[in-house]
C-alpha positions as CSV (number, residue, x, y, z in Angstrom):
1,X,96.7,97.5,89.9
2,X,97.2,94.4,91.8
3,X,94.4,91.9,91.7
4,X,92.6,91.7,95.3
5,X,93.2,88.1,97.3
6,X,91.0,86.2,99.7
7,X,93.3,86.8,102.6
8,X,93.0,85.7,106.3
9,X,91.6,87.9,109.0
10,X,94.8,88.0,110.7
11,X,96.4,89.5,107.6
12,X,95.4,92.8,107.1
13,X,97.1,96.5,106.4
14,X,95.4,98.1,109.5
15,X,97.9,99.0,112.2
16,X,95.1,98.6,114.8
17,X,94.5,94.8,113.9
18,X,98.0,94.1,113.2
19,X,98.9,95.3,116.4
20,X,96.4,93.6,117.8
21,X,97.1,90.1,116.5
22,X,100.7,90.4,117.5
23,X,99.9,91.2,120.9
24,X,97.6,88.3,121.2
25,X,99.7,86.1,119.7
26,X,102.4,87.1,122.3
27,X,100.2,87.0,124.9
28,X,99.0,83.1,124.5
29,X,102.5,82.2,123.5
30,X,103.6,83.6,126.7
31,X,100.7,81.7,128.4
32,X,101.2,78.4,127.0
33,X,105.1,78.9,128.1
34,X,104.2,79.6,131.5
35,X,101.8,77.2,132.2
36,X,103.7,74.4,130.8
37,X,106.9,75.4,133.0
38,X,104.7,75.6,135.9
39,X,103.5,72.0,135.8
40,X,106.6,70.5,134.7
41,X,107.9,72.3,138.1
42,X,104.8,71.3,140.5
43,X,104.4,67.5,138.7
44,X,107.4,66.2,141.2
45,X,105.8,67.7,144.4
46,X,102.4,67.1,142.9
47,X,103.1,63.7,142.5
48,X,104.7,63.0,146.1
49,X,101.6,65.1,147.5
50,X,99.1,62.4,145.5
51,X,101.2,59.4,146.7
52,X,101.1,60.3,150.4
53,X,97.4,60.5,150.1
54,X,97.2,56.9,148.8
55,X,99.6,55.5,151.0
56,X,98.0,57.3,153.9
57,X,94.5,56.3,153.1
58,X,95.8,52.5,152.3
59,X,97.8,52.3,155.6
60,X,94.6,53.7,157.9
61,X,92.0,51.2,156.0
62,X,94.3,48.4,156.5
63,X,95.1,49.2,159.7
64,X,91.2,49.8,160.4
65,X,90.5,46.6,158.8
66,X,93.5,44.3,160.9
67,X,92.4,46.0,164.3
68,X,88.4,45.8,164.3
69,X,86.5,42.9,165.4
70,X,85.4,40.6,162.7
71,X,81.5,41.1,163.4
72,X,82.1,44.9,163.2
73,X,84.1,44.9,159.6
74,X,81.1,45.2,157.4
75,X,79.9,48.0,159.3
76,X,83.2,49.9,158.8
77,X,83.5,48.9,155.3
78,X,80.1,50.3,154.7
79,X,80.9,53.7,156.8
80,X,84.1,53.7,154.7
81,X,82.2,53.8,151.3
82,X,79.6,56.1,152.4
83,X,81.5,58.5,154.4
84,X,84.8,58.8,152.8
85,X,84.0,57.2,149.4
86,X,86.7,54.8,150.1
87,X,85.6,51.0,148.8
88,X,87.2,47.5,149.9
89,X,86.7,44.7,147.5
90,X,88.8,41.5,147.6
91,X,91.2,40.8,145.0
92,X,90.1,37.6,142.5
93,X,92.3,36.0,140.0
94,X,89.5,36.3,137.8
95,X,89.0,40.4,138.1
96,X,88.9,42.0,134.9
97,X,91.6,44.7,135.0
98,X,92.3,47.9,132.6
99,X,95.3,49.5,133.1
100,X,95.7,52.7,134.4
101,X,96.9,55.8,132.2
102,X,100.6,56.2,131.4
103,X,100.7,60.0,132.2
104,X,103.7,61.7,133.5
105,X,101.8,63.0,136.7
106,X,100.2,59.7,137.9
107,X,103.1,57.3,136.6
108,X,105.4,59.0,138.8
109,X,103.0,58.9,141.7
110,X,102.6,55.2,141.2
111,X,106.2,54.8,141.6
112,X,106.2,56.5,145.2
113,X,103.4,54.1,146.2
114,X,104.9,51.3,145.5
115,X,108.3,52.5,146.8
116,X,106.2,52.6,150.2
117,X,103.9,50.1,150.0
118,X,105.8,47.5,148.2
119,X,107.0,46.5,144.9
120,X,104.1,44.2,144.6
121,X,101.3,47.0,144.6
122,X,99.0,46.9,141.6
123,X,97.1,49.7,140.2
124,X,93.9,49.7,137.6
125,X,91.7,52.3,136.2
126,X,89.1,49.8,135.9
127,X,88.2,46.8,138.0
128,X,85.4,44.4,136.6
129,X,84.1,47.9,134.5
130,X,84.0,49.5,137.5
131,X,85.9,53.0,136.9
132,X,88.3,54.7,139.9
133,X,91.4,54.7,141.4
134,X,92.2,51.2,142.3
135,X,95.2,50.4,144.7
136,X,95.7,46.7,146.0
137,X,97.2,45.8,149.3
138,X,97.4,43.1,151.4
139,X,96.3,41.6,155.2
140,X,98.4,38.8,155.9
141,X,97.8,36.2,153.1
142,X,94.8,37.8,151.7
143,X,95.0,40.7,149.0
144,X,92.3,43.3,148.5
145,X,91.4,46.2,146.2
146,X,91.1,49.7,147.7
147,X,89.0,52.0,145.4
148,X,89.2,55.7,145.3
149,X,86.9,58.2,143.3
150,X,89.1,59.8,140.7
151,X,87.8,62.9,141.8
152,X,89.8,62.6,145.4
153,X,93.0,62.2,143.6
154,X,92.7,64.7,140.6
155,X,90.2,67.5,142.1
156,X,89.6,68.9,138.3
157,X,92.7,70.8,138.2
158,X,92.6,70.7,134.7
159,X,89.3,72.4,134.3
160,X,90.2,75.0,137.1
161,X,93.7,75.8,134.9
162,X,91.3,76.0,131.8
163,X,89.2,78.7,133.5
164,X,91.9,80.7,135.3
165,X,93.4,80.6,131.7
166,X,90.4,81.9,129.9
167,X,90.1,85.0,132.5
168,X,93.4,85.8,132.3
169,X,93.4,85.5,128.2
170,X,90.3,87.5,128.0
171,X,91.6,90.2,130.5
172,X,94.7,90.2,128.2
173,X,93.0,90.5,125.2
174,X,91.0,93.6,126.3
175,X,94.1,95.2,127.5
176,X,95.5,94.4,124.0
177,X,92.6,95.9,122.5
178,X,93.0,99.1,124.5
179,X,96.8,99.1,123.6
180,X,95.9,98.8,120.0
181,X,93.8,101.9,120.0
182,X,96.1,103.6,121.9
183,X,98.8,103.3,119.2
184,X,96.6,103.5,116.5
185,X,94.3,106.6,117.5
186,X,97.0,109.3,116.9
187,X,98.1,107.9,113.5
188,X,94.5,107.6,112.2
189,X,94.2,111.2,113.4
190,X,97.1,112.2,111.5
191,X,96.1,110.3,108.4
192,X,92.7,112.1,108.4
193,X,94.1,115.3,108.8
194,X,96.3,114.3,105.9
195,X,93.6,113.0,104.0
196,X,91.7,116.4,104.4
197,X,94.7,118.6,103.2
198,X,94.9,116.6,100.1
199,X,91.2,117.2,99.4
200,X,91.5,121.0,99.7
201,X,90.0,121.2,103.4
202,X,91.5,122.8,106.6
203,X,91.9,120.3,109.2
204,X,92.0,121.5,112.9
205,X,95.5,121.6,114.7
206,X,96.7,118.2,116.0
207,X,97.0,117.8,119.7
208,X,100.8,118.3,121.0
209,X,100.8,115.8,124.0
210,X,101.3,112.2,124.6
211,X,104.5,110.3,123.7
212,X,107.6,112.3,122.4
213,X,107.6,110.8,119.0
214,X,103.7,111.2,118.4
215,X,104.0,115.1,120.3
216,X,107.0,115.7,117.7
217,X,105.0,114.1,114.7
218,X,101.9,116.4,115.3
219,X,104.1,119.6,116.0
220,X,105.7,119.2,112.6
221,X,102.4,118.4,111.0
222,X,100.9,121.4,112.6
223,X,104.0,123.5,111.3
224,X,103.4,121.9,107.9
225,X,99.7,122.8,107.9
226,X,100.8,126.6,108.6
227,X,103.5,126.8,106.3
228,X,100.9,125.5,103.5
229,X,98.1,128.0,104.5
230,X,101.0,130.9,104.2
231,X,102.2,129.8,100.8
232,X,98.5,129.7,99.7
233,X,97.9,133.2,100.8
234,X,101.4,134.3,99.2
235,X,100.4,132.4,95.8
236,X,96.8,134.3,95.8
237,X,98.6,137.7,96.5
238,X,101.0,136.8,93.8
239,X,98.2,135.4,91.3
240,X,96.4,138.7,91.8
241,X,99.7,140.8,91.0
242,X,100.2,138.6,87.7
243,X,96.6,139.2,86.7
244,X,97.1,142.6,87.2
245,X,100.3,143.3,85.8
246,X,100.1,141.6,82.7
247,X,96.4,142.0,81.8
248,X,96.6,145.7,81.9
249,X,99.3,145.9,79.8
250,X,97.4,143.4,77.4
251,X,94.1,145.6,77.2
252,X,96.4,148.8,76.4
253,X,97.9,146.9,73.6
254,X,94.6,145.8,72.4
255,X,93.2,149.4,72.4
256,X,96.2,150.7,70.5
257,X,95.9,148.0,68.1
258,X,91.7,148.8,67.8
259,X,92.9,152.4,67.4
260,X,95.6,152.3,64.8
261,X,94.6,153.7,61.7
262,X,97.4,152.6,59.6
263,X,97.4,148.8,60.6
264,X,95.8,147.2,57.3
265,X,92.8,145.0,58.5
266,X,94.6,141.5,58.1
267,X,97.1,142.7,60.6
268,X,94.9,143.9,63.0
269,X,93.1,140.6,63.2
270,X,96.4,139.0,63.5
271,X,97.6,141.0,66.5
272,X,94.0,141.1,67.8
273,X,94.0,137.2,67.7
274,X,97.3,137.0,69.2
275,X,96.5,139.3,71.9
276,X,93.5,137.2,73.0
277,X,95.4,134.0,73.0
278,X,97.9,135.6,75.1
279,X,94.8,136.7,77.5
280,X,93.8,132.9,77.4
281,X,97.2,131.4,78.2
282,X,97.2,133.7,81.3
283,X,93.7,133.0,82.4
284,X,94.7,129.0,82.3
285,X,97.6,129.7,84.5
286,X,95.7,131.8,86.7
287,X,92.6,128.7,86.6
288,X,95.4,126.0,87.4
289,X,97.2,128.0,90.0
290,X,94.2,129.0,91.9
291,X,93.8,128.5,95.7
292,X,91.3,125.8,96.8
293,X,88.4,127.2,98.4
294,X,86.0,124.4,99.8
295,X,83.9,127.3,101.2
296,X,82.0,127.6,97.7
297,X,80.9,123.8,97.5
298,X,77.2,123.2,98.2
299,X,74.5,121.0,96.9
300,X,73.8,121.4,93.4
301,X,71.7,119.7,90.9
302,X,74.2,118.5,88.2
303,X,71.5,117.6,85.5
304,X,70.1,121.1,85.9
305,X,73.6,122.9,85.5
306,X,74.5,120.4,82.5
307,X,71.4,121.4,80.8
308,X,72.3,124.9,81.5
309,X,75.4,124.6,79.8
310,X,74.2,122.6,76.9
311,X,71.9,125.3,75.9
312,X,74.4,127.8,76.4
313,X,77.1,126.1,74.2
314,X,74.8,124.7,71.6
315,X,74.2,128.2,70.4
316,X,77.3,127.9,68.1
317,X,76.8,126.8,64.8
318,X,79.6,124.0,64.7
319,X,78.3,122.3,67.7
320,X,75.3,120.2,68.1
321,X,75.0,118.8,71.6
322,X,72.6,115.5,72.2
323,X,71.6,115.3,75.9
324,X,70.4,112.7,78.1
325,X,70.2,113.9,81.4
326,X,68.8,111.8,84.4
327,X,66.7,114.3,86.4
328,X,67.6,115.1,90.3
329,X,71.4,114.1,90.2
330,X,72.7,115.9,93.1
331,X,76.4,116.6,94.0
332,X,78.4,118.6,96.3
333,X,80.3,121.0,94.7
334,X,81.3,124.4,93.4
335,X,78.8,125.5,90.5
336,X,81.3,128.0,89.3
337,X,84.5,125.5,88.9
338,X,81.9,122.7,87.5
339,X,80.5,125.0,85.2
340,X,83.8,126.0,84.0
341,X,84.9,122.2,83.4
342,X,81.8,121.3,81.3
343,X,82.2,124.5,79.2
344,X,85.7,123.6,78.8
345,X,85.1,120.0,77.7
346,X,82.4,120.9,75.3
347,X,84.7,123.7,73.8
348,X,87.6,120.8,73.6
349,X,84.8,118.5,71.6
350,X,83.6,121.5,69.3
351,X,87.6,122.1,68.0
352,X,88.3,118.7,67.9
353,X,85.6,116.4,68.0
354,X,84.4,116.8,64.4
355,X,84.0,113.8,62.0
356,X,85.6,114.2,58.8
357,X,83.6,116.2,56.2
358,X,81.1,117.4,58.8
359,X,80.0,121.1,59.5
360,X,79.6,120.8,63.1
361,X,80.7,118.5,65.7
362,X,78.1,116.2,67.2
363,X,78.4,115.7,70.8
364,X,76.7,113.1,73.1
365,X,76.3,114.5,77.0
366,X,74.8,112.0,79.4
367,X,74.1,112.1,82.9
368,X,73.1,109.5,85.3
369,X,73.5,107.8,88.5
370,X,75.6,104.3,88.4
371,X,76.4,102.4,91.6
372,X,75.8,105.4,93.7
373,X,77.7,107.9,92.0
374,X,76.7,110.8,89.6
375,X,78.6,110.0,86.2
376,X,78.8,112.5,83.3
377,X,80.0,111.2,79.9
378,X,81.2,113.5,76.9
379,X,81.5,111.8,73.8
380,X,82.3,113.2,70.5
381,X,82.7,112.0,67.1
382,X,86.3,112.8,66.1
383,X,89.5,111.2,65.6
384,X,90.0,110.2,68.9
385,X,93.4,109.9,70.8
386,X,96.3,107.3,70.7
387,X,96.0,105.0,73.8
388,X,99.6,106.2,74.9
389,X,98.9,109.7,75.2
390,X,95.8,109.8,77.3
391,X,97.7,109.4,80.8
392,X,100.1,112.2,79.6
393,X,97.3,114.9,78.3
394,X,96.2,115.2,81.9
395,X,99.3,116.2,83.0
396,X,100.1,120.1,83.1
397,X,101.7,121.6,79.6
398,X,100.9,118.3,77.7
399,X,99.9,118.7,74.2
400,X,99.6,116.8,71.2
401,X,102.3,116.9,68.6
402,X,100.2,116.9,65.4
403,X,97.1,118.5,64.8
404,X,96.0,119.9,68.3
405,X,99.5,121.8,68.4
406,X,98.5,124.6,67.2
407,X,95.3,125.5,69.5
408,X,95.9,128.4,71.5
409,X,96.7,127.9,75.1
410,X,99.6,126.1,77.2
411,X,98.4,122.9,77.4
412,X,96.5,123.2,80.5
413,X,92.9,122.4,79.9
414,X,92.6,118.7,80.8
415,X,94.8,119.4,83.7
416,X,92.7,122.1,85.0
417,X,89.8,119.6,84.4
418,X,91.5,116.6,86.2
419,X,92.2,119.0,89.3
420,X,88.9,120.5,89.7
421,X,87.3,116.8,89.8
422,X,89.7,115.3,92.3
423,X,88.8,118.8,94.5
424,X,85.4,117.3,94.1
425,X,86.7,113.7,95.2
426,X,85.6,112.6,91.6
427,X,87.5,110.8,89.0
428,X,88.5,111.6,85.3
429,X,88.8,109.1,82.7
430,X,89.7,109.1,79.1
431,X,89.2,106.4,76.4
432,X,88.3,106.0,72.8
433,X,84.5,105.1,72.2
434,X,83.0,102.7,70.1
435,X,82.7,104.1,66.6
436,X,85.3,106.5,66.6
437,X,85.8,109.3,68.8
438,X,86.8,110.5,72.4
439,X,84.8,109.7,75.6
440,X,85.5,111.5,78.5
441,X,84.1,110.0,81.6
442,X,83.6,111.7,85.1
443,X,82.5,110.5,88.5
444,X,81.5,112.4,91.4
445,X,80.2,111.2,94.9
446,X,76.3,111.5,95.2
447,X,75.2,114.2,97.6
448,X,74.0,112.2,100.5
449,X,70.3,112.1,101.2
């Protein structure tokens, strides 16, 4: 199993989030490219507009001051300052200046203003610590500063751009969420239906509508589920026929063996044992191939079920069960299948879980809740299993090569147990216990309260 690493939020295996982040990245990249291109294209006309505005204000102000009566200039300057936000100050040699920023737009506008007002026109962003847009002009031999508020030149275009971009980005991200959901919903529905089939349930038919690819995929999936239902029905019919056609001759042979007077007792017992072994093998095949029937699953008290099984199996003289069962451990399952599982595991422990020179197999049976799941552990005191063979023994027809090779059956016992547990959304683990012996651990989902 690969270790789980801490990954950033944009790296996720979910198709919804991958699609969302991809669309969001493409939208933001497109918006950035569009805004950058637009601002580059509009820089020239906007610089001309700003320069024309400044030249017009300077020209009108200079003309007003030139043609006004000297006694009225003070009133004119106050009116320009109060009504138009235009302030005029004499330019002194000791003025403290701060050079304007060299942004592309304003630099281009200043070049246009110089070309119209004269190359000796000066600019500043601060004069004597007073901020504004400062431009110089001359009336005869006197020089003046004309100061404009920066808002008059640059009317918060950046803030407006940020506002509009935020609105457009928000609407685009909402559209990305809708598109991602539209793409992910059919796949999520298909995944849920496939998971239901894997758990032995019968999912509802997928809607055969939408885009061509989704429609064809859902139609193929529905056809597959219909084929699986037909196969399950045919298999149930075949299993019923096998059970009847094979077990009827076996029962007849067993009756003939019991009623044959000329057979010695040793031969009779041997043939009866062989016939019983054949019947057990057929039973294992039928158990393994039995179709999944989730309709019989219901809420059950796992602790009470294990107590009944332990009491029943503990009557055998060569099996001693030490039970430690937490009460009221409830799960959802088929009581017949789970009973068969625990009986098989205890029978397996009785046969192979004896310690050396022990008259009976000592088996520890435990049931408890652990991390919100029901846990059942069956541990014997035998020789255990080689670590390399544990995974193989959960597969069909897998048997040990040595001591267990002489046992009756077809090597389907643990495979049947594993299959039943997986039908109940559980897990089965084999490992050697400390001190010797095999430990079988079963985890089942706890019944939700």
